[in-house]
C-alpha positions as CSV (number, residue, x, y, z in Angstrom):
1,M,-36.4,19.6,138.6
2,D,-38.3,16.5,139.8
3,P,-41.1,15.9,137.3
4,L,-43.3,14.2,139.9
5,E,-43.0,17.2,142.2
6,D,-43.7,19.5,139.3
7,V,-46.9,17.8,138.4
8,L,-48.2,17.4,141.9
9,S,-47.5,21.2,142.5
10,L,-49.2,22.1,139.2
11,I,-52.4,20.1,139.9
12,G,-52.8,21.6,143.3
13,A,-53.1,18.4,145.3
14,T,-55.0,18.9,148.6
15,S,-56.4,16.3,151.0
16,R,-59.5,16.0,153.1
17,L,-59.9,13.5,155.9
18,S,-63.3,11.9,156.3
19,A,-64.8,10.2,159.4
20,A,-63.1,7.0,160.4
21,L,-64.9,3.7,160.2
22,A,-65.3,1.3,163.1
23,A,-67.0,-2.0,162.3
24,G,-67.5,-5.5,163.7
25,G,-69.5,-8.7,163.2
26,P,-71.2,-9.1,159.8
27,W,-71.2,-5.8,157.9
28,A,-71.1,-4.4,154.4
29,L,-71.1,-0.8,153.2
30,R,-71.6,0.5,149.7
31,F,-69.9,3.8,148.8
32,D,-70.9,6.2,146.0
33,P,-68.2,7.2,143.5
34,P,-65.8,9.5,145.3
35,A,-64.9,13.0,144.2
36,G,-61.2,12.9,143.8
37,V,-58.8,10.1,144.7
38,K,-60.1,8.1,147.7
39,F,-57.8,6.5,150.2
40,N,-58.3,4.3,153.2
41,V,-55.9,2.7,155.7
42,V,-56.7,-0.3,157.8
43,R,-55.5,0.5,161.3
44,R,-57.0,-2.6,162.8
45,G,-58.6,-5.9,161.7
46,T,-59.3,-7.2,158.2
47,C,-62.0,-6.6,155.6
48,W,-62.8,-6.9,151.9
49,L,-62.7,-4.2,149.2
50,R,-64.6,-4.6,145.9
51,V,-64.4,-1.9,143.3
52,D,-66.8,-1.6,140.4
53,G,-65.1,-2.5,137.1
54,V,-62.2,-4.3,138.8
55,A,-62.4,-8.1,138.4
56,D,-60.8,-9.3,141.7
57,P,-61.7,-8.1,145.2
58,L,-58.9,-7.3,147.6
59,R,-58.5,-8.7,151.1
60,L,-57.3,-5.8,153.3
61,R,-55.3,-6.5,156.4
62,E,-54.1,-4.4,159.3
63,G,-51.6,-1.8,157.9
64,D,-52.8,-2.0,154.3
65,C,-53.6,1.1,152.3
66,F,-55.4,1.6,149.0
67,L,-56.0,4.4,146.6
68,L,-59.0,4.6,144.2
69,T,-58.0,6.8,141.3
70,R,-61.3,6.7,139.4
71,P,-64.8,8.0,140.4
72,V,-66.3,4.5,140.7
73,A,-68.5,3.0,143.4
74,F,-66.9,0.5,145.8
75,T,-67.9,-1.8,148.7
76,L,-66.1,-2.5,152.0
77,A,-67.3,-5.5,153.9
78,S,-66.6,-8.3,156.3
79,D,-68.2,-10.6,153.7
80,L,-68.9,-9.6,150.1
81,E,-71.8,-12.0,150.0
82,L,-73.7,-9.8,152.5
83,P,-76.2,-7.2,151.2
84,A,-74.5,-3.9,151.4
85,E,-76.2,-0.8,152.9
86,P,-75.5,2.7,151.7
87,A,-72.4,4.2,153.5
88,G,-73.7,7.8,153.3
89,P,-76.1,7.6,156.2
90,R,-73.6,5.9,158.4
91,F,-71.0,8.6,157.9
92,A,-73.6,11.3,158.2
93,A,-74.4,9.9,161.7
94,A,-70.7,9.7,162.7
95,V,-70.0,10.5,166.4
96,D,-66.7,12.1,167.4
97,G,-65.4,11.6,163.9
98,V,-66.2,7.8,163.8
99,A,-68.8,6.1,161.7
100,R,-70.0,2.6,162.7
101,A,-71.1,-0.5,160.9
102,G,-72.2,-3.9,162.3
103,A,-71.6,-4.6,165.9
104,G,-68.2,-4.1,167.5
105,D,-65.0,-2.4,166.5
106,E,-62.5,-5.1,165.6
107,V,-62.1,-3.3,162.3
108,F,-61.0,0.3,162.1
109,L,-60.2,2.3,159.0
110,V,-58.9,5.9,158.5
111,G,-59.7,7.5,155.2
112,G,-60.2,10.6,153.1
113,A,-59.7,11.9,149.6
114,F,-57.2,13.9,147.5
115,T,-58.6,16.6,145.3
116,F,-56.8,18.2,142.3
117,S,-57.3,20.8,139.7
118,D,-59.3,20.1,136.5
119,R,-56.2,19.1,134.6
120,A,-55.2,16.3,137.0
121,Q,-56.9,13.5,135.0
122,A,-54.7,14.0,132.0
123,L,-51.5,14.9,133.9
124,L,-51.6,12.3,136.7
125,L,-54.6,10.0,137.0
126,D,-54.7,8.6,133.5
127,G,-51.3,7.1,134.1
128,L,-52.5,5.2,137.2
129,P,-54.5,1.9,137.6
130,P,-58.0,2.2,139.1
131,V,-56.8,0.8,142.4
132,I,-53.3,1.0,144.0
133,H,-53.0,-1.4,146.9
134,V,-50.0,-1.1,149.3
135,A,-49.8,-4.2,151.4
136,A,-48.5,-3.7,155.0
137,G,-46.3,-6.8,154.8
138,T,-44.0,-5.5,152.1
139,P,-40.7,-3.8,153.2
140,E,-41.4,-1.0,150.7
141,A,-44.5,0.0,152.6
142,A,-42.6,1.1,155.7
143,A,-42.5,4.8,154.6
144,V,-46.2,4.8,154.0
145,R,-46.9,3.1,157.3
146,R,-44.9,5.8,159.1
147,A,-47.0,8.5,157.4
148,V,-50.2,6.7,158.4
149,E,-49.0,6.4,162.0
150,E,-48.3,10.1,162.1
151,I,-51.7,10.9,160.7
152,D,-53.3,8.7,163.3
153,T,-51.3,10.3,166.1
154,E,-52.3,13.8,165.1
155,L,-56.0,12.8,164.9
156,Q,-55.9,11.2,168.4
157,R,-54.1,14.1,170.0
158,N,-56.7,16.5,168.9
159,A,-54.3,19.4,169.5
160,A,-54.5,22.8,167.9
161,G,-54.1,22.4,164.1
162,A,-54.0,18.6,164.4
163,R,-56.4,18.1,161.5
164,L,-54.5,20.5,159.2
165,V,-51.2,18.7,160.1
166,A,-52.9,15.3,159.4
167,E,-54.1,16.5,156.0
168,H,-50.6,17.7,155.0
169,L,-49.3,14.3,156.1
170,A,-51.8,12.7,153.8
171,I,-50.1,14.5,150.9
172,V,-46.8,13.0,152.1
173,M,-48.5,9.6,152.1
174,L,-49.7,10.2,148.5
175,V,-46.2,10.9,147.3
176,R,-44.8,7.9,149.0
177,I,-47.6,5.6,147.5
178,L,-46.8,7.0,144.1
179,R,-43.1,6.2,144.6
180,L,-44.0,2.7,145.6
181,Y,-46.2,2.3,142.6
182,L,-43.4,3.5,140.3
183,A,-40.9,1.2,141.9
184,G,-43.1,-1.9,141.7
185,E,-43.8,-4.2,138.7
186,A,-47.0,-2.4,137.7
187,G,-45.1,0.9,137.5
188,R,-42.3,-0.6,135.4
189,T,-44.7,-2.1,132.9
190,S,-47.2,0.7,132.5
191,S,-47.0,3.5,130.0
192,G,-47.2,7.3,130.2
193,W,-45.0,10.0,131.7
194,L,-45.2,8.3,135.2
195,A,-43.7,5.2,133.6
196,G,-41.0,7.3,132.1
197,L,-39.8,8.2,135.6
198,T,-38.8,4.5,136.0
199,D,-36.8,4.4,132.8
200,P,-33.2,5.7,133.3
201,T,-32.9,7.2,129.8
202,V,-36.4,8.7,129.6
203,A,-36.2,10.0,133.2
204,T,-33.0,11.8,132.4
205,V,-34.7,13.6,129.5
206,L,-37.8,14.4,131.5
207,R,-35.7,16.0,134.2
208,R,-33.9,18.1,131.6
209,M,-37.1,19.3,130.0
210,H,-38.7,20.1,133.4
211,A,-35.6,22.0,134.5
212,R,-35.6,24.2,131.4
213,P,-39.0,24.0,129.7
214,A,-38.5,27.2,127.6
215,H,-35.2,26.0,126.2
216,P,-35.4,25.3,122.4
217,W,-34.8,21.6,122.8
218,T,-34.2,19.3,119.9
219,V,-34.3,15.6,120.0
220,A,-30.6,15.5,119.2
221,E,-29.7,17.7,122.1
222,L,-31.9,15.8,124.5
223,A,-30.3,12.5,123.3
224,R,-26.9,13.9,124.1
225,T,-28.0,14.7,127.7
226,A,-29.0,11.1,128.0
227,A,-25.9,9.8,126.2
228,V,-27.8,7.8,123.6
229,A,-28.4,8.1,119.9
230,R,-31.1,10.3,118.6
231,S,-33.0,7.4,117.1
232,T,-32.7,5.4,120.3
233,L,-34.2,8.2,122.4
234,A,-37.0,8.9,120.0
235,A,-38.0,5.2,119.9
236,R,-37.6,4.6,123.7
237,F,-39.5,7.8,124.7
238,K,-42.3,6.9,122.3
239,Q,-42.5,3.3,123.6
240,V,-42.5,4.3,127.3
241,V,-44.4,7.6,127.4
242,G,-46.7,7.1,124.4
243,Q,-45.6,10.3,122.6
244,G,-42.3,11.8,121.3
245,P,-40.1,13.9,123.5
246,L,-41.0,17.2,121.7
247,E,-44.7,16.3,121.8
248,Y,-44.3,15.8,125.5
249,L,-42.4,19.1,125.8
250,T,-45.2,21.0,124.0
251,A,-47.8,19.5,126.3
252,W,-45.9,20.4,129.4
253,R,-45.3,24.0,128.2
254,I,-49.1,24.3,127.7
255,E,-49.8,23.0,131.2
256,L,-47.4,25.5,132.7
257,A,-49.0,28.3,130.6
258,A,-52.5,27.1,131.6
259,D,-51.6,27.3,135.3
260,R,-50.4,30.8,134.9
261,I,-53.4,31.9,132.9
262,R,-55.8,30.4,135.6
263,R,-53.9,32.4,138.2
264,G,-53.9,35.6,136.2
265,D,-50.1,35.6,136.3
266,G,-49.0,37.8,133.3
267,T,-50.2,38.7,129.9
268,V,-50.7,36.1,127.2
269,A,-47.7,37.4,125.3
270,T,-45.5,37.3,128.5
271,I,-46.6,33.7,129.3
272,A,-46.0,32.6,125.7
273,R,-42.4,33.9,125.8
274,D,-41.7,32.4,129.3
275,V,-42.7,28.9,128.2
276,G,-40.7,28.9,125.1
277,Y,-42.8,30.4,122.2
278,G,-41.3,33.0,119.9
279,S,-44.7,34.5,119.1
280,E,-48.1,34.9,120.8
281,S,-49.9,33.6,117.7
282,A,-47.9,30.4,117.6
283,F,-48.5,29.9,121.3
284,S,-52.3,30.5,120.9
285,V,-52.5,27.9,118.1
286,A,-50.7,25.3,120.3
287,F,-52.8,26.2,123.3
288,K,-56.1,25.9,121.6
289,R,-55.1,22.6,120.0
290,T,-54.2,21.1,123.4
291,I,-56.8,22.8,125.7
292,G,-59.7,23.3,123.3
293,L,-59.9,27.1,124.0
294,S,-57.9,30.1,123.1
295,P,-55.7,31.5,125.9
296,R,-58.1,34.5,126.3
297,A,-61.2,32.3,126.3
298,Y,-59.5,30.0,128.9
299,R,-58.7,33.0,131.1
300,A,-62.3,34.2,130.9
301,A,-63.6,30.8,131.8
302,A,-61.2,30.5,134.7
303,A,-62.3,33.9,136.0
304,T,-66.0,32.9,135.7
305,A,-65.3,29.7,137.7
306,R,-63.6,31.6,140.5
307,S,-66.5,34.1,140.8
308,D,-69.1,31.3,141.0
């Protein structure tokens, strides 16, 4: 199994496209903290991006894309010295899916947001920097650029189902951006399970555990699958991921179980057995230690949330 695919499936990634932005002349817009992971693609022109809490602003050029992985405010502008007006009213007044700022349209951005389940922060977002910038001039960005062009084509065609197709293409773009991040220097020097996907030894072990999460893995057996010594694996996994391999396995089992409990898929006893626990009591202790609620209390909370 592919751990990245597993996690993206588990956190229920969906996308929603917002109005595009056309701007020209002097302009500056201040955006409230987004719900979910915000993305924008510069289809034409150049502008500046400044994100609260991030030291250096980014100069965005035609073909560039960025992801904001934290709910923080940000500014897009022709000049960051200009006073910024709230973006909300501009987008509320969008005509034919296009909001406008300044005078002219030499700058054009397409954007939207990805939303995830409640567990996304711990599973995916905590392993990412606040901003991921994909520069159009890099050879690695070609795959992302193709996805963006396909999104743009769908939106311009306005054919039946075009917006749905574009939103699915945005998920493809997200996967490609994450691949680029992992392949880049930042991905190789970061920590967490995402960083583990870039380490040959750790990645091998992650794939084994994701393929058979209920198997009674030991560090020794996992080390044999990666053709390294037990001590080497334990040290390397801890260094890269930030926890030991069996700690990670426990956390992943609990995530799989939590997903099934939210969906009402099976009894607690059945789910406990399916994710590798010999007894319901042992599973319940591990679940509460990780999630903060017993499996039954978690199921009741999920049912209440669905009915609201």
